[in-house]
N, C-alpha and C positions, 0 to 999 in steps of 0.2 A: 504494500500500500504506500503510495507516494505521500509527500508532506501536504500537498494540497487536499487530498482526500481525507487525511487525518484531521486537518484543520476544519474542513466542512463537517465531518462527523462530530468533532468536539464542539463546534458552534451549535450544531443541531441538538446535541445532548444538553448543552447549557440552556438553550431556548426551551427545550421540553421541560427541564427542571423548573424554570421560572414560570412557565405556563401551569405546571402541576401545582406549584405553590399558590399561584393566583387562584386556581380553582378551589383550593382548600381554604382560601381567605387569608393567606399569609403573604407577606412580602419576603423577599430573600433574606433580609436582615432579621426577620422574626422566626425563621424556621428553627433556629437553635433554641429558642425560648419556650417551645412547647413541651408538654409532658410526653413520656413514652408509657405505653400500657402493655404489660406482658401477662398473658393468661397464666394462672398458677394452678387452677383446679376447677373441674366441673363434674357434678354428679347429681343424678336424680335423688330426691329424698324418698327412701322407700316407705317411711311411715307418714308421709304427707303427700298423697297422690296429686300429681300435676305440678309439683313444686321442684325446683332445682336449687342447688347451692353452687354458686360460681364465685371464684376468687381471682382477683387480678392484682398485680403489683404496679402501682403508678409511681414513676420516678420523674422528679423535676430537677432540671439542671439549675445552677445558681440563677436566680431571677426568673425561673421558668414558671409557666402558668397554663391552666386549662381555659378554654373559652367557657363563658357562662353556658350552662347546659341543664338538661333534665335527663332522668334515667327512665328505663322501661316503666310503664305505668304500675306494674305489680311489684316493683322492686323495693324491698326494704334493704337498706345498706348499712353495714357496720364498717367503719374505717378505723384502722389502727396505724398510727405513725411509727414507722420502723426506724427512720433515720432523719435527723435534722428537725426542721420546724415547718409546718404547713399552715397557711392562713386559709380559713374557710368561712364562707357566709352562705347559709342555707335559708331560703325563704326571706322573711322580713327580720330575722334575728340579726343582731350585730355581728360583724366579723370577729373571729377569735383565732388566736394562734395556738396550735396544738403541737407539742414537742414530742420527741421520741418517747414511746411508752404510753402516750395518751391516746384516747379514742373519742369518736363521735359517731352519730348515726343520722341517717336521712329516712324520713317516712316516705311511703309510696307517693309518687306525684310531686315530690319536693322540687323546688327550683334551686339549683346550686349556682348561685350568683358569682361567688369567688372561690377559686381553688388554686392556690399558688404557693410557691416556695417563699417562705418568709425571709430568706437570706439571699443576698446578692453574691455571696462568696462560697457557700457550701451547698452541695446537693441535698435533696430531701426525697424521701419515699414513704409510701403508705401501702398497706394491704387493704383492699376494699373487698368485702365479702357481701355478695348479693344473695338474698333469698327471693326467688323470682318464679313466676309462672313459667313452666317449661315452654320453650319456644317464644317467649316474649322478648324479642330482640328488634333492633339493636339495644344493647344495654345503656348506651349513652348517645344522646342526640344534642349537638350544639344548638343554641338559640339561633334561629334563622338570621336575625339582625347581626349577631356577633360573627357568624360564619361568613357573612357577606362583606364585612368591613375588614380591611387589611390592618 
């Protein structure tokens, strides 16, 4: 492959990345500020027909945050901070910072207005455990207005 072809492919890849970020509502400078979500566990609850237990680990880089969002309508969520400090605001309650070892919960249908790393210098993570109707997905849906603005 000659240098001109490599340059064209590199420019095409860069353009595709910028377009993908724009479609997600992110500017290229914001991409590193978003959380990462890693599935940890999923299992049907044998003693509660129609319900599942799903766990994910949410990791925030320094200064990282989630878009304002709602979860699946049936989801009751228990969140436990594993590392660092996480600022959270659910519904009309005031924002609160939870540190490693502390927990909070979200009722079904709650609006998670703020979910972010409380530190600009250290990473933070939490374990989110969902008790949810089987098949009630997606688990998290960004607010339409928040997803549309960069």
